[in-house]
C-alpha positions in Angstrom: 16.9 14.6 12.7 13.5 14.4 11.0 13.4 15.0 7.3 10.8 16.8 5.2 9.4 13.6 3.1 7.2 14.4 0.2 4.3 12.3 1.2 2.4 13.4 4.3 -1.1 12.5 5.4 -3.8 14.8 4.2 -7.2 15.4 5.1 -8.7 14.4 2.0 -11.4 11.5 2.3 -10.1 8.4 0.9 -13.6 6.9 -0.3 -14.3 10.2 -2.0 -10.9 10.0 -3.7 -11.5 6.4 -4.9 -15.1 7.2 -6.3 -13.6 10.1 -8.3 -11.3 7.9 -10.3 -12.2 8.4 -13.7 -11.7 4.9 -15.2 -14.2 2.7 -14.2 -12.6 -0.4 -13.9 -9.5 1.2 -12.0 -12.2 2.7 -9.6 -13.9 -0.8 -9.1 -10.6 -2.4 -8.5 -9.6 0.6 -5.9 -13.0 -0.2 -4.0 -12.3 -3.5 -3.9 -8.7 -2.8 -2.5 -9.9 -0.5 0.1 -12.3 -3.4 1.5 -9.4 -5.9 1.1 -6.8 -3.6 2.9 -9.6 -2.6 5.9 -10.3 -6.3 6.4 -6.6 -7.4 6.5 -5.3 -4.5 8.5 -8.1 -3.6 10.6 -7.3 0.1 10.1 -9.3 2.9 8.5 -7.3 4.6 5.4 -5.8 7.7 5.1 -4.7 9.8 2.2 -1.0 10.1 1.8 -0.1 13.0 -0.6 -2.5 13.4 -3.4 -3.1 9.8 -4.7 -2.0 7.1 -2.1 -4.5 5.3 -0.1 -2.7 4.2 3.0 -3.4 2.0 6.1 -1.4 2.2 9.4 1.6 4.2 9.7 5.2 3.8 11.2 7.9 5.9 12.2 11.6 5.0 10.9 15.0 6.1 12.1 17.9 5.0 9.9 21.5 4.5 10.9 22.3 7.7 9.2 19.9 9.6 11.6 17.3 10.4 8.8 13.6 9.5 10.1 10.2 10.3 9.2 6.8 8.5 9.0 5.2 6.5 6.4 2.2 4.3 5.6 2.4 0.6 6.4 0.6 -0.6 3.6 -1.6 0.9 0.7 -2.2 1.3 -2.9 -2.6 4.2 -5.7 -5.0 3.8 -8.5 -2.9 5.4 -11.1 -4.0 5.8 -14.5 -1.5 3.3 -16.0 -1.9 0.8 -13.3 -2.6 -0.1 -9.8 0.6 0.7 -7.3 0.5 -1.4 -4.3 2.8 -0.2 -1.5 4.0 -3.0 0.9 6.5 -2.3 3.2 9.4 -3.5 3.8 9.4 -4.4 0.2 9.1 -7.7 -1.7 12.7 -8.9 -1.7 12.0 -11.6 0.4 8.5 -12.6 -1.0 9.5 -14.5 -4.3 7.6 -17.8 -2.9 4.3 -15.7 -2.7 4.9 -13.5 -5.9 5.7 -16.7 -7.9 2.0 -17.5 -7.2 0.4 -14.1 -7.7 -0.2 -13.7 -11.2 0.6 -10.8 -13.8 2.6 -7.7 -12.1 5.7 -5.7 -12.5 7.8 -4.6 -9.5 9.5 -1.7 -8.3 11.7 -1.2 -5.1 8.7 -1.5 -2.6 6.0 -1.1 -5.1 3.9 -3.7 -7.0 2.3 -2.9 -10.4 -0.8 -4.6 -11.3 -2.9 -3.6 -14.6 -5.9 -4.9 -13.2 -6.9 -7.1 -10.3 -8.3 -9.7 -12.7 -4.5 -10.4 -13.2 -3.7 -11.6 -10.1 -4.8 -14.2 -7.5 -6.7 -12.2 -4.7 -5.8 -14.8 -2.1 -2.2 -14.5 -3.0 -2.5 -10.8 -2.9 -4.0 -11.0 0.6 -1.3 -13.2 1.7 1.2 -10.6 0.5 -0.3 -7.7 2.1 -0.7 -9.5 5.5 2.9 -10.7 5.3 4.3 -7.3 4.4 2.3 -5.7 7.3 3.3 -8.5 9.5 6.9 -8.3 8.7 7.2 -4.5 8.9 5.8 -4.8 12.6 8.9 -6.9 13.2 11.0 -3.9 12.4 9.1 -0.8 13.3 6.3 -0.2 15.6 3.1 0.0 13.5 0.0 2.1 14.6 -3.4 2.2 13.3 -4.6 5.3 11.3 
């Protein structure tokens, strides 16, 4: 039974969205992240909702019967911070996160003030691991 999730892909061009980010440092960091995610995943980005730049997608079905589609990995250059989405979450990534640098964590979202606060090699490892782990659970498709 598909559900109506809040976040769907939109026809907005991700690069145009990133280039329109007001804060110069946030915009520059978003451009770096776009290049990083493209290189790591090999996928072209799509906008999910109004503010999330996503790479790849997967279809999930829970034991409850709830199902839907979501981005495989992505980020959002929000005013307060960069929000990075790495599914299936960060619960098993303590060894990587301990080397990352300065961040805050949500359920499956990592908050970084600026890319200069983290090690880029470690961030790359985290994104790659998240995509690999997700593909072990759900079939992931390119976008």
